[in-house]
PyMOL Python script that loads the backbone (N, CA, C, O; Angstrom):
from pymol import cmd

cmd.read_pdbstr("""\
ATOM      1  N   MET A   1     183.572 314.426  77.847  1.00  0.00           N
ATOM      2  CA  MET A   1     182.550 315.047  76.666  1.00  0.00           C
ATOM      3  C   MET A   1     182.003 315.395  77.680  1.00  0.00           C
ATOM      4  O   MET A   1     182.263 314.696  78.660  1.00  0.00           O
ATOM      5  N   PRO A   2     181.016 316.613  77.899  1.00  0.00           N
ATOM      6  CA  PRO A   2     180.310 317.332  78.831  1.00  0.00           C
ATOM      7  C   PRO A   2     178.961 316.734  78.624  1.00  0.00           C
ATOM      8  O   PRO A   2     178.426 316.526  77.535  1.00  0.00           O
ATOM      9  N   LYS A   3     178.319 316.401  80.207  1.00  0.00           N
ATOM     10  CA  LYS A   3     177.420 316.083  80.493  1.00  0.00           C
ATOM     11  C   LYS A   3     176.187 316.410  79.404  1.00  0.00           C
ATOM     12  O   LYS A   3     175.760 315.487  78.711  1.00  0.00           O
ATOM     13  N   ILE A   4     175.677 317.653  79.290  1.00  0.00           N
ATOM     14  CA  ILE A   4     175.065 318.255  78.322  1.00  0.00           C
ATOM     15  C   ILE A   4     174.881 317.795  76.869  1.00  0.00           C
ATOM     16  O   ILE A   4     173.789 317.870  76.305  1.00  0.00           O
ATOM     17  N   HIS A   5     176.286 317.187  76.127  1.00  0.00           N
ATOM     18  CA  HIS A   5     175.928 316.666  75.059  1.00  0.00           C
ATOM     19  C   HIS A   5     175.596 315.040  74.963  1.00  0.00           C
ATOM     20  O   HIS A   5     175.173 314.601  73.894  1.00  0.00           O
ATOM     21  N   GLU A   6     175.823 314.021  76.265  1.00  0.00           N
ATOM     22  CA  GLU A   6     175.972 313.292  76.436  1.00  0.00           C
ATOM     23  C   GLU A   6     174.318 312.884  76.509  1.00  0.00           C
ATOM     24  O   GLU A   6     173.917 311.734  76.332  1.00  0.00           O
ATOM     25  N   LEU A   7     173.388 314.109  76.820  1.00  0.00           N
ATOM     26  CA  LEU A   7     171.844 313.968  77.353  1.00  0.00           C
ATOM     27  C   LEU A   7     171.558 314.145  75.976  1.00  0.00           C
ATOM     28  O   LEU A   7     170.560 313.539  75.589  1.00  0.00           O
ATOM     29  N   ILE A   8     172.230 314.882  75.052  1.00  0.00           N
ATOM     30  CA  ILE A   8     171.369 316.019  73.771  1.00  0.00           C
ATOM     31  C   ILE A   8     171.548 314.628  72.541  1.00  0.00           C
ATOM     32  O   ILE A   8     170.978 314.644  71.451  1.00  0.00           O
ATOM     33  N   ASP A   9     172.401 313.565  72.992  1.00  0.00           N
ATOM     34  CA  ASP A   9     172.958 312.868  71.641  1.00  0.00           C
ATOM     35  C   ASP A   9     171.997 311.256  72.352  1.00  0.00           C
ATOM     36  O   ASP A   9     171.852 310.295  71.596  1.00  0.00           O
ATOM     37  N   SER A  10     171.513 311.212  73.631  1.00  0.00           N
ATOM     38  CA  SER A  10     170.728 310.165  73.746  1.00  0.00           C
ATOM     39  C   SER A  10     169.488 310.749  73.525  1.00  0.00           C
ATOM     40  O   SER A  10     168.659 310.026  74.077  1.00  0.00           O
ATOM     41  N   LEU A  11     168.700 312.129  72.751  1.00  0.00           N
ATOM     42  CA  LEU A  11     167.720 311.779  72.952  1.00  0.00           C
ATOM     43  C   LEU A  11     166.991 310.885  71.343  1.00  0.00           C
ATOM     44  O   LEU A  11     167.989 310.824  70.625  1.00  0.00           O
ATOM     45  N   ASN A  12     166.108 310.397  70.748  1.00  0.00           N
ATOM     46  CA  ASN A  12     165.301 309.651  69.960  1.00  0.00           C
ATOM     47  C   ASN A  12     163.934 310.188  69.231  1.00  0.00           C
ATOM     48  O   ASN A  12     163.399 309.535  68.335  1.00  0.00           O
ATOM     49  N   ASN A  13     163.353 311.605  69.762  1.00  0.00           N
ATOM     50  CA  ASN A  13     162.465 311.620  68.919  1.00  0.00           C
ATOM     51  C   ASN A  13     162.192 312.216  67.404  1.00  0.00           C
ATOM     52  O   ASN A  13     163.224 312.529  66.812  1.00  0.00           O
ATOM     53  N   GLU A  14     160.781 312.448  66.588  1.00  0.00           N
ATOM     54  CA  GLU A  14     160.835 312.635  65.676  1.00  0.00           C
ATOM     55  C   GLU A  14     162.244 313.991  65.194  1.00  0.00           C
ATOM     56  O   GLU A  14     163.192 313.895  64.415  1.00  0.00           O
ATOM     57  N   ASN A  15     161.863 314.927  65.910  1.00  0.00           N
ATOM     58  CA  ASN A  15     162.709 316.388  65.548  1.00  0.00           C
ATOM     59  C   ASN A  15     163.867 316.479  66.359  1.00  0.00           C
ATOM     60  O   ASN A  15     164.540 317.509  66.377  1.00  0.00           O
ATOM     61  N   VAL A  16     164.129 315.542  66.988  1.00  0.00           N
ATOM     62  CA  VAL A  16     165.401 315.595  67.170  1.00  0.00           C
ATOM     63  C   VAL A  16     166.988 315.795  66.923  1.00  0.00           C
ATOM     64  O   VAL A  16     167.875 315.981  67.756  1.00  0.00           O
ATOM     65  N   GLU A  17     167.058 315.705  65.614  1.00  0.00           N
ATOM     66  CA  GLU A  17     168.148 316.284  65.061  1.00  0.00           C
ATOM     67  C   GLU A  17     167.956 317.985  65.114  1.00  0.00           C
ATOM     68  O   GLU A  17     168.958 318.694  65.202  1.00  0.00           O
ATOM     69  N   GLU A  18     166.900 318.440  65.068  1.00  0.00           N
ATOM     70  CA  GLU A  18     167.001 319.814  65.068  1.00  0.00           C
ATOM     71  C   GLU A  18     166.862 320.066  66.359  1.00  0.00           C
ATOM     72  O   GLU A  18     167.377 321.068  66.855  1.00  0.00           O
ATOM     73  N   LEU A  19     166.174 319.226  67.049  1.00  0.00           N
ATOM     74  CA  LEU A  19     166.798 319.798  69.007  1.00  0.00           C
ATOM     75  C   LEU A  19     168.046 319.791  69.310  1.00  0.00           C
ATOM     76  O   LEU A  19     168.554 320.410  70.246  1.00  0.00           O
ATOM     77  N   ARG A  20     168.727 318.923  68.347  1.00  0.00           N
ATOM     78  CA  ARG A  20     169.954 318.306  68.841  1.00  0.00           C
ATOM     79  C   ARG A  20     170.968 319.747  68.568  1.00  0.00           C
ATOM     80  O   ARG A  20     171.704 320.351  69.349  1.00  0.00           O
ATOM     81  N   GLU A  21     170.626 320.000  67.022  1.00  0.00           N
ATOM     82  CA  GLU A  21     171.284 320.980  66.528  1.00  0.00           C
ATOM     83  C   GLU A  21     171.466 322.545  67.678  1.00  0.00           C
ATOM     84  O   GLU A  21     172.512 323.048  68.088  1.00  0.00           O
ATOM     85  N   THR A  22     169.997 322.987  67.942  1.00  0.00           N
ATOM     86  CA  THR A  22     169.359 324.173  68.896  1.00  0.00           C
ATOM     87  C   THR A  22     170.129 324.017  70.135  1.00  0.00           C
ATOM     88  O   THR A  22     170.865 324.845  70.673  1.00  0.00           O
ATOM     89  N   LEU A  23     169.743 322.409  70.626  1.00  0.00           N
ATOM     90  CA  LEU A  23     170.892 322.838  71.938  1.00  0.00           C
ATOM     91  C   LEU A  23     172.543 322.505  71.797  1.00  0.00           C
ATOM     92  O   LEU A  23     173.330 322.871  72.669  1.00  0.00           O
ATOM     93  N   ARG A  24     172.826 322.015  70.999  1.00  0.00           N
ATOM     94  CA  ARG A  24     174.379 322.303  70.651  1.00  0.00           C
ATOM     95  C   ARG A  24     174.880 323.394  70.567  1.00  0.00           C
ATOM     96  O   ARG A  24     175.905 323.664  71.193  1.00  0.00           O
ATOM     97  N   ALA A  25     174.182 324.382  69.664  1.00  0.00           N
ATOM     98  CA  ALA A  25     174.583 326.055  69.648  1.00  0.00           C
ATOM     99  C   ALA A  25     174.130 326.858  71.119  1.00  0.00           C
ATOM    100  O   ALA A  25     174.762 327.840  71.508  1.00  0.00           O
ATOM    101  N   GLU A  26     172.938 326.294  71.883  1.00  0.00           N
ATOM    102  CA  GLU A  26     173.098 326.847  73.003  1.00  0.00           C
ATOM    103  C   GLU A  26     173.905 326.553  74.170  1.00  0.00           C
ATOM    104  O   GLU A  26     173.848 327.153  75.243  1.00  0.00           O
ATOM    105  N   ALA A  27     174.949 325.210  73.763  1.00  0.00           N
ATOM    106  CA  ALA A  27     175.451 325.337  74.856  1.00  0.00           C
ATOM    107  C   ALA A  27     176.789 325.143  74.882  1.00  0.00           C
ATOM    108  O   ALA A  27     177.491 324.690  75.787  1.00  0.00           O
ATOM    109  N   SER A  28     177.234 325.746  73.202  1.00  0.00           N
ATOM    110  CA  SER A  28     178.448 325.964  72.901  1.00  0.00           C
ATOM    111  C   SER A  28     178.606 327.207  73.556  1.00  0.00           C
ATOM    112  O   SER A  28     179.347 327.428  74.514  1.00  0.00           O
ATOM    113  N   ALA A  29     177.437 328.455  72.646  1.00  0.00           N
ATOM    114  CA  ALA A  29     177.409 329.761  73.157  1.00  0.00           C
ATOM    115  C   ALA A  29     177.375 330.043  74.435  1.00  0.00           C
ATOM    116  O   ALA A  29     177.901 331.110  74.749  1.00  0.00           O
ATOM    117  N   LEU A  30     176.800 329.251  75.467  1.00  0.00           N
ATOM    118  CA  LEU A  30     176.946 329.153  76.803  1.00  0.00           C
ATOM    119  C   LEU A  30     178.297 329.015  77.661  1.00  0.00           C
ATOM    120  O   LEU A  30     178.533 329.624  78.705  1.00  0.00           O
ATOM    121  N   ALA A  31     179.058 328.182  77.076  1.00  0.00           N
ATOM    122  CA  ALA A  31     180.396 327.697  77.351  1.00  0.00           C
ATOM    123  C   ALA A  31     181.340 328.806  76.795  1.00  0.00           C
ATOM    124  O   ALA A  31     182.464 328.890  77.291  1.00  0.00           O
ATOM    125  N   ASP A  32     180.852 329.931  75.490  1.00  0.00           N
ATOM    126  CA  ASP A  32     181.906 330.667  75.388  1.00  0.00           C
ATOM    127  C   ASP A  32     181.910 331.906  76.440  1.00  0.00           C
ATOM    128  O   ASP A  32     182.855 332.565  76.875  1.00  0.00           O
ATOM    129  N   LYS A  33     180.451 331.990  76.705  1.00  0.00           N
ATOM    130  CA  LYS A  33     180.061 333.239  77.671  1.00  0.00           C
ATOM    131  C   LYS A  33     180.815 332.776  78.561  1.00  0.00           C
ATOM    132  O   LYS A  33     181.959 333.231  78.564  1.00  0.00           O
ATOM    133  N   ASN A  34     180.479 331.792  79.549  1.00  0.00           N
ATOM    134  CA  ASN A  34     181.150 331.646  80.844  1.00  0.00           C
ATOM    135  C   ASN A  34     182.592 331.319  80.597  1.00  0.00           C
ATOM    136  O   ASN A  34     183.054 331.130  81.723  1.00  0.00           O
ATOM    137  N   GLY A  35     183.520 331.158  79.735  1.00  0.00           N
ATOM    138  CA  GLY A  35     184.552 331.688  79.146  1.00  0.00           C
ATOM    139  C   GLY A  35     185.334 332.824  79.413  1.00  0.00           C
ATOM    140  O   GLY A  35     186.400 332.851  80.027  1.00  0.00           O
ATOM    141  N   GLN A  36     184.668 333.841  78.861  1.00  0.00           N
ATOM    142  CA  GLN A  36     184.299 335.443  78.765  1.00  0.00           C
ATOM    143  C   GLN A  36     184.222 336.203  80.496  1.00  0.00           C
ATOM    144  O   GLN A  36     184.783 337.142  81.060  1.00  0.00           O
ATOM    145  N   LEU A  37     183.427 335.405  80.778  1.00  0.00           N
ATOM    146  CA  LEU A  37     183.566 335.684  82.547  1.00  0.00           C
ATOM    147  C   LEU A  37     184.383 335.212  83.354  1.00  0.00           C
ATOM    148  O   LEU A  37     184.744 335.726  84.412  1.00  0.00           O
ATOM    149  N   TYR A  38     184.791 333.985  82.794  1.00  0.00           N
ATOM    150  CA  TYR A  38     185.742 334.122  83.635  1.00  0.00           C
ATOM    151  C   TYR A  38     186.965 334.322  83.442  1.00  0.00           C
ATOM    152  O   TYR A  38     187.684 334.038  84.400  1.00  0.00           O
ATOM    153  N   ALA A  39     187.496 334.743  82.470  1.00  0.00           N
ATOM    154  CA  ALA A  39     188.470 335.553  82.301  1.00  0.00           C
ATOM    155  C   ALA A  39     188.502 336.683  82.613  1.00  0.00           C
ATOM    156  O   ALA A  39     189.533 337.192  83.053  1.00  0.00           O
ATOM    157  N   ARG A  40     187.024 337.552  82.409  1.00  0.00           N
ATOM    158  CA  ARG A  40     187.062 339.020  82.558  1.00  0.00           C
ATOM    159  C   ARG A  40     187.219 338.801  84.292  1.00  0.00           C
ATOM    160  O   ARG A  40     187.607 339.861  84.783  1.00  0.00           O
ATOM    161  N   ALA A  41     187.053 337.887  85.177  1.00  0.00           N
ATOM    162  CA  ALA A  41     187.273 337.915  86.472  1.00  0.00           C
ATOM    163  C   ALA A  41     188.444 337.944  86.718  1.00  0.00           C
ATOM    164  O   ALA A  41     188.862 338.900  87.371  1.00  0.00           O
ATOM    165  N   LYS A  42     189.392 336.873  86.262  1.00  0.00           N
ATOM    166  CA  LYS A  42     190.849 336.285  86.350  1.00  0.00           C
ATOM    167  C   LYS A  42     191.637 337.811  86.110  1.00  0.00           C
ATOM    168  O   LYS A  42     192.561 338.230  86.809  1.00  0.00           O
ATOM    169  N   LYS A  43     191.082 338.447  85.058  1.00  0.00           N
ATOM    170  CA  LYS A  43     192.195 340.189  84.520  1.00  0.00           C
ATOM    171  C   LYS A  43     191.146 341.075  85.725  1.00  0.00           C
ATOM    172  O   LYS A  43     191.632 342.202  85.627  1.00  0.00           O
ATOM    173  N   ALA A  44     190.232 341.169  86.572  1.00  0.00           N
ATOM    174  CA  ALA A  44     189.785 341.818  87.546  1.00  0.00           C
ATOM    175  C   ALA A  44     190.872 341.691  88.563  1.00  0.00           C
ATOM    176  O   ALA A  44     191.692 342.571  88.826  1.00  0.00           O
ATOM    177  N   GLU A  45     190.789 340.370  89.173  1.00  0.00           N
ATOM    178  CA  GLU A  45     192.107 340.065  89.773  1.00  0.00           C
ATOM    179  C   GLU A  45     193.195 340.038  90.016  1.00  0.00           C
ATOM    180  O   GLU A  45     193.746 339.719  91.069  1.00  0.00           O
ATOM    181  N   GLY A  46     193.730 340.465  88.798  1.00  0.00           N
ATOM    182  CA  GLY A  46     195.397 340.832  88.498  1.00  0.00           C
ATOM    183  C   GLY A  46     195.807 339.838  87.883  1.00  0.00           C
ATOM    184  O   GLY A  46     197.023 339.732  88.044  1.00  0.00           O
ATOM    185  N   PHE A  47     195.119 338.541  86.842  1.00  0.00           N
ATOM    186  CA  PHE A  47     195.827 337.773  86.778  1.00  0.00           C
ATOM    187  C   PHE A  47     196.255 337.924  84.849  1.00  0.00           C
ATOM    188  O   PHE A  47     195.312 338.566  84.387  1.00  0.00           O
ATOM    189  N   GLU A  48     196.903 337.705  84.095  1.00  0.00           N
ATOM    190  CA  GLU A  48     196.885 337.588  82.762  1.00  0.00           C
ATOM    191  C   GLU A  48     197.431 336.161  82.350  1.00  0.00           C
ATOM    192  O   GLU A  48     197.867 335.201  82.986  1.00  0.00           O
ATOM    193  N   TYR A  49     197.203 336.456  80.899  1.00  0.00           N
ATOM    194  CA  TYR A  49     197.895 334.729  79.911  1.00  0.00           C
ATOM    195  C   TYR A  49     199.257 334.904  80.337  1.00  0.00           C
ATOM    196  O   TYR A  49     199.654 336.053  80.531  1.00  0.00           O
ATOM    197  N   ASP A  50     200.080 333.863  80.522  1.00  0.00           N
ATOM    198  CA  ASP A  50     201.754 333.798  80.510  1.00  0.00           C
ATOM    199  C   ASP A  50     201.936 333.798  78.963  1.00  0.00           C
ATOM    200  O   ASP A  50     200.918 333.589  78.303  1.00  0.00           O
ATOM    201  N   LYS A  51     203.099 334.006  78.311  1.00  0.00           N
ATOM    202  CA  LYS A  51     203.144 334.006  76.563  1.00  0.00           C
ATOM    203  C   LYS A  51     202.803 332.965  76.275  1.00  0.00           C
ATOM    204  O   LYS A  51     202.396 332.961  75.113  1.00  0.00           O
ATOM    205  N   SER A  52     202.729 331.647  76.932  1.00  0.00           N
ATOM    206  CA  SER A  52     202.115 330.644  75.608  1.00  0.00           C
ATOM    207  C   SER A  52     201.052 330.884  75.877  1.00  0.00           C
ATOM    208  O   SER A  52     200.299 329.937  75.649  1.00  0.00           O
ATOM    209  N   GLY A  53     200.622 331.672  76.245  1.00  0.00           N
ATOM    210  CA  GLY A  53     198.462 331.325  76.426  1.00  0.00           C
ATOM    211  C   GLY A  53     197.817 330.046  76.895  1.00  0.00           C
ATOM    212  O   GLY A  53     196.774 329.555  76.464  1.00  0.00           O
ATOM    213  N   LYS A  54     198.733 329.510  78.002  1.00  0.00           N
ATOM    214  CA  LYS A  54     197.900 327.913  78.226  1.00  0.00           C
ATOM    215  C   LYS A  54     197.405 328.221  79.878  1.00  0.00           C
ATOM    216  O   LYS A  54     196.575 327.479  80.402  1.00  0.00           O
ATOM    217  N   ARG A  55     198.002 329.380  80.619  1.00  0.00           N
ATOM    218  CA  ARG A  55     197.743 329.245  81.833  1.00  0.00           C
ATOM    219  C   ARG A  55     197.878 331.021  82.500  1.00  0.00           C
ATOM    220  O   ARG A  55     198.653 331.830  81.989  1.00  0.00           O
ATOM    221  N   TRP A  56     196.976 331.363  83.689  1.00  0.00           N
ATOM    222  CA  TRP A  56     196.729 332.371  84.451  1.00  0.00           C
ATOM    223  C   TRP A  56     198.342 332.329  85.251  1.00  0.00           C
ATOM    224  O   TRP A  56     198.864 331.530  86.028  1.00  0.00           O
ATOM    225  N   MET A  57     198.789 333.614  84.618  1.00  0.00           N
ATOM    226  CA  MET A  57     200.088 334.041  85.901  1.00  0.00           C
ATOM    227  C   MET A  57     199.688 335.574  86.464  1.00  0.00           C
ATOM    228  O   MET A  57     199.286 336.528  85.796  1.00  0.00           O
ATOM    229  N   LYS A  58     199.898 335.509  87.716  1.00  0.00           N
ATOM    230  CA  LYS A  58     199.849 336.874  88.577  1.00  0.00           C
ATOM    231  C   LYS A  58     200.418 338.265  87.690  1.00  0.00           C
ATOM    232  O   LYS A  58     201.626 338.327  87.466  1.00  0.00           O
ATOM    233  N   LYS A  59     199.792 339.027  87.352  1.00  0.00           N
ATOM    234  CA  LYS A  59     200.678 340.633  86.893  1.00  0.00           C
ATOM    235  C   LYS A  59     202.192 340.522  88.255  1.00  0.00           C
ATOM    236  O   LYS A  59     202.251 340.155  89.428  1.00  0.00           O
ATOM    237  N   GLU A  60     202.926 340.920  87.515  1.00  0.00           N
ATOM    238  CA  GLU A  60     203.891 341.454  88.373  1.00  0.00           C
ATOM    239  C   GLU A  60     203.483 343.148  88.286  1.00  0.00           C
ATOM    240  O   GLU A  60     203.375 343.900  87.317  1.00  0.00           O
ATOM    241  N   SER A  61     203.340 343.331  89.515  1.00  0.00           N
ATOM    242  CA  SER A  61     203.064 344.620  90.299  1.00  0.00           C
ATOM    243  C   SER A  61     204.561 345.448  90.064  1.00  0.00           C
ATOM    244  O   SER A  61     205.714 345.167  90.391  1.00  0.00           O
ATOM    245  N   LYS A  62     203.956 346.598  89.336  1.00  0.00           N
ATOM    246  CA  LYS A  62     204.947 347.774  88.608  1.00  0.00           C
ATOM    247  C   LYS A  62     205.075 348.876  89.928  1.00  0.00           C
ATOM    248  O   LYS A  62     204.083 349.219  90.571  1.00  0.00           O
ATOM    249  N   PRO A  63     206.058 349.224  90.135  1.00  0.00           N
ATOM    250  CA  PRO A  63     206.449 350.392  91.652  1.00  0.00           C
ATOM    251  C   PRO A  63     205.444 351.634  90.922  1.00  0.00           C
ATOM    252  O   PRO A  63     205.446 351.980  89.741  1.00  0.00           O
ATOM    253  N   GLU A  64     204.621 352.150  92.024  1.00  0.00           N
ATOM    254  CA  GLU A  64     204.015 353.704  91.523  1.00  0.00           C
ATOM    255  C   GLU A  64     205.178 354.923  91.547  1.00  0.00           C
ATOM    256  O   GLU A  64     205.993 355.177  92.435  1.00  0.00           O
ATOM    257  N   ALA A  65     204.946 355.623  90.178  1.00  0.00           N
ATOM    258  CA  ALA A  65     205.625 357.046  89.721  1.00  0.00           C
ATOM    259  C   ALA A  65     205.223 357.897  90.938  1.00  0.00           C
ATOM    260  O   ALA A  65     204.146 358.465  91.121  1.00  0.00           O
ATOM    261  N   THR A  66     206.481 357.864  91.861  1.00  0.00           N
ATOM    262  CA  THR A  66     205.988 359.549  92.903  1.00  0.00           C
ATOM    263  C   THR A  66     206.795 360.584  91.949  1.00  0.00           C
ATOM    264  O   THR A  66     207.579 360.630  91.001  1.00  0.00           O
ATOM    265  N   ALA A  67     206.045 361.395  92.873  1.00  0.00           N
ATOM    266  CA  ALA A  67     206.525 363.253  91.988  1.00  0.00           C
ATOM    267  C   ALA A  67     207.680 363.532  92.894  1.00  0.00           C
ATOM    268  O   ALA A  67     207.772 363.441  94.118  1.00  0.00           O
ATOM    269  N   PRO A  68     208.597 363.921  91.916  1.00  0.00           N
ATOM    270  CA  PRO A  68     209.930 364.511  92.366  1.00  0.00           C
ATOM    271  C   PRO A  68     209.646 365.465  93.439  1.00  0.00           C
ATOM    272  O   PRO A  68     208.606 366.092  93.639  1.00  0.00           O
ATOM    273  N   GLN A  69     210.686 365.469  94.061  1.00  0.00           N
ATOM    274  CA  GLN A  69     211.198 366.739  95.567  1.00  0.00           C
ATOM    275  C   GLN A  69     211.650 367.575  95.241  1.00  0.00           C
ATOM    276  O   GLN A  69     212.749 367.568  94.685  1.00  0.00           O
ATOM    277  N   SER A  70     210.999 368.548  95.458  1.00  0.00           N
ATOM    278  CA  SER A  70     211.627 370.041  95.153  1.00  0.00           C
ATOM    279  C   SER A  70     211.890 370.505  96.693  1.00  0.00           C
ATOM    280  O   SER A  70     211.252 370.353  97.735  1.00  0.00           O
ATOM    281  N   ASN A  71     213.330 371.249  96.302  1.00  0.00           N
ATOM    282  CA  ASN A  71     213.470 372.052  97.857  1.00  0.00           C
ATOM    283  C   ASN A  71     212.626 373.694  97.182  1.00  0.00           C
ATOM    284  O   ASN A  71     213.088 374.650  97.805  1.00  0.00           O
ATOM    285  N   GLU A  72     211.653 374.103  96.199  1.00  0.00           N
ATOM    286  CA  GLU A  72     211.003 375.080  96.835  1.00  0.00           C
ATOM    287  C   GLU A  72     210.030 375.193  97.804  1.00  0.00           C
ATOM    288  O   GLU A  72     209.482 374.174  98.224  1.00  0.00           O
ATOM    289  N   LEU A  73     209.725 376.324  98.236  1.00  0.00           N
ATOM    290  CA  LEU A  73     208.856 376.396  99.348  1.00  0.00           C
ATOM    291  C   LEU A  73     207.765 376.323  98.521  1.00  0.00           C
ATOM    292  O   LEU A  73     207.508 376.956  97.497  1.00  0.00           O
ATOM    293  N   ASN A  74     206.828 375.004  99.413  1.00  0.00           N
ATOM    294  CA  ASN A  74     205.315 375.417  98.862  1.00  0.00           C
ATOM    295  C   ASN A  74     204.762 376.288 100.413  1.00  0.00           C
ATOM    296  O   ASN A  74     205.488 376.749 101.294  1.00  0.00           O
ATOM    297  N   TYR A  75     203.254 376.296 100.336  1.00  0.00           N
ATOM    298  CA  TYR A  75     202.674 376.848 101.682  1.00  0.00           C
ATOM    299  C   TYR A  75     202.496 375.386 102.319  1.00  0.00           C
ATOM    300  O   TYR A  75     201.966 375.761 103.365  1.00  0.00           O
ATOM    301  N   ALA A  76     202.562 373.846 102.457  1.00  0.00           N
ATOM    302  CA  ALA A  76     203.157 373.350 103.761  1.00  0.00           C
ATOM    303  C   ALA A  76     204.205 373.680 104.066  1.00  0.00           C
ATOM    304  O   ALA A  76     204.283 374.074 105.229  1.00  0.00           O
ATOM    305  N   LYS A  77     205.186 373.691 103.439  1.00  0.00           N
ATOM    306  CA  LYS A  77     206.425 374.153 104.023  1.00  0.00           C
ATOM    307  C   LYS A  77     206.529 375.111 104.915  1.00  0.00           C
ATOM    308  O   LYS A  77     206.847 375.099 106.105  1.00  0.00           O
ATOM    309  N   LYS A  78     206.100 376.268 103.898  1.00  0.00           N
ATOM    310  CA  LYS A  78     206.430 377.635 104.806  1.00  0.00           C
ATOM    311  C   LYS A  78     205.254 377.701 105.777  1.00  0.00           C
ATOM    312  O   LYS A  78     205.724 378.420 106.659  1.00  0.00           O
ATOM    313  N   ALA A  79     203.853 377.352 106.206  1.00  0.00           N
ATOM    314  CA  ALA A  79     203.179 377.390 107.545  1.00  0.00           C
ATOM    315  C   ALA A  79     204.739 376.408 108.298  1.00  0.00           C
ATOM    316  O   ALA A  79     205.386 376.868 109.239  1.00  0.00           O
ATOM    317  N   LEU A  80     204.942 375.566 107.877  1.00  0.00           N
ATOM    318  CA  LEU A  80     205.761 374.355 109.206  1.00  0.00           C
ATOM    319  C   LEU A  80     206.831 375.499 109.309  1.00  0.00           C
ATOM    320  O   LEU A  80     206.867 375.833 110.493  1.00  0.00           O
ATOM    321  N   LEU A  81     207.626 376.165 108.647  1.00  0.00           N
ATOM    322  CA  LEU A  81     208.824 377.305 109.391  1.00  0.00           C
ATOM    323  C   LEU A  81     208.008 378.353 109.962  1.00  0.00           C
ATOM    324  O   LEU A  81     208.613 378.960 110.846  1.00  0.00           O
ATOM    325  N   GLU A  82     207.095 378.671 109.796  1.00  0.00           N
ATOM    326  CA  GLU A  82     206.268 380.222 110.374  1.00  0.00           C
ATOM    327  C   GLU A  82     205.970 379.721 111.837  1.00  0.00           C
ATOM    328  O   GLU A  82     206.226 380.317 112.883  1.00  0.00           O
ATOM    329  N   VAL A  83     205.238 378.215 111.638  1.00  0.00           N
ATOM    330  CA  VAL A  83     205.087 377.755 113.186  1.00  0.00           C
ATOM    331  C   VAL A  83     206.299 377.354 113.919  1.00  0.00           C
ATOM    332  O   VAL A  83     206.194 376.972 115.085  1.00  0.00           O
ATOM    333  N   ARG A  84     207.326 377.404 113.389  1.00  0.00           N
ATOM    334  CA  ARG A  84     208.661 376.713 114.315  1.00  0.00           C
ATOM    335  C   ARG A  84     209.584 378.368 114.404  1.00  0.00           C
ATOM    336  O   ARG A  84     210.669 378.362 114.985  1.00  0.00           O
ATOM    337  N   GLY A  85     209.148 379.460 113.906  1.00  0.00           N
ATOM    338  CA  GLY A  85     209.625 380.827 114.161  1.00  0.00           C
ATOM    339  C   GLY A  85     210.438 381.133 112.870  1.00  0.00           C
ATOM    340  O   GLY A  85     211.314 381.988 113.002  1.00  0.00           O
ATOM    341  N   TYR A  86     210.316 380.682 111.889  1.00  0.00           N
ATOM    342  CA  TYR A  86     211.158 381.247 110.876  1.00  0.00           C
ATOM    343  C   TYR A  86     210.250 382.155 110.451  1.00  0.00           C
ATOM    344  O   TYR A  86     209.435 381.704 109.647  1.00  0.00           O
ATOM    345  N   LYS A  87     210.138 383.310 110.747  1.00  0.00           N
ATOM    346  CA  LYS A  87     209.011 384.096 109.969  1.00  0.00           C
ATOM    347  C   LYS A  87     209.740 384.464 108.848  1.00  0.00           C
ATOM    348  O   LYS A  87     209.289 384.040 107.783  1.00  0.00           O
ATOM    349  N   ASN A  88     210.764 385.150 108.800  1.00  0.00           N
ATOM    350  CA  ASN A  88     211.742 385.921 107.856  1.00  0.00           C
ATOM    351  C   ASN A  88     211.860 385.260 106.494  1.00  0.00           C
ATOM    352  O   ASN A  88     212.157 384.078 106.664  1.00  0.00           O
ATOM    353  N   THR A  89     211.789 385.443 105.726  1.00  0.00           N
ATOM    354  CA  THR A  89     212.103 384.919 104.093  1.00  0.00           C
ATOM    355  C   THR A  89     213.534 384.666 104.382  1.00  0.00           C
ATOM    356  O   THR A  89     213.776 383.473 104.195  1.00  0.00           O
ATOM    357  N   ASP A  90     214.532 385.308 104.753  1.00  0.00           N
ATOM    358  CA  ASP A  90     215.795 384.886 104.558  1.00  0.00           C
ATOM    359  C   ASP A  90     216.057 383.624 105.793  1.00  0.00           C
ATOM    360  O   ASP A  90     216.922 382.749 105.764  1.00  0.00           O
ATOM    361  N   ASP A  91     215.372 383.781 106.488  1.00  0.00           N
ATOM    362  CA  ASP A  91     215.654 382.750 107.233  1.00  0.00           C
ATOM    363  C   ASP A  91     214.464 381.069 107.176  1.00  0.00           C
ATOM    364  O   ASP A  91     214.503 380.068 107.892  1.00  0.00           O
ATOM    365  N   GLN A  92     213.905 381.284 106.469  1.00  0.00           N
ATOM    366  CA  GLN A  92     213.733 380.375 105.741  1.00  0.00           C
ATOM    367  C   GLN A  92     213.882 379.579 104.706  1.00  0.00           C
ATOM    368  O   GLN A  92     213.492 378.425 104.526  1.00  0.00           O
ATOM    369  N   LYS A  93     214.715 380.580 103.783  1.00  0.00           N
ATOM    370  CA  LYS A  93     215.617 379.474 102.961  1.00  0.00           C
ATOM    371  C   LYS A  93     216.633 379.045 103.424  1.00  0.00           C
ATOM    372  O   LYS A  93     217.297 378.219 102.799  1.00  0.00           O
TER     373      LYS A  93
END
""", "prot")
cmd.dss("prot")
cmd.show_as("cartoon", "prot")
cmd.util.cbc("prot")
cmd.orient("prot")
């Protein structure tokens, strides 16, 4: 049992029941919020729950998709060929 619950249970004033319920509600809300923040931080680091939902595991990285290479001349290829001396379009092909 967390320390805050032990502290709450040890109170003994006249309004103790009301205070206990208030503190329990606040402690539960705080624990939920901390759990959400922890989950967001883990996801931002690249982790996810495994299939059983019991532990965090690093996501498998997927290879990035690359653009298909084409044999068509673009401006960069054309400029390179012109610098190397292939100025005629027939020579460039």
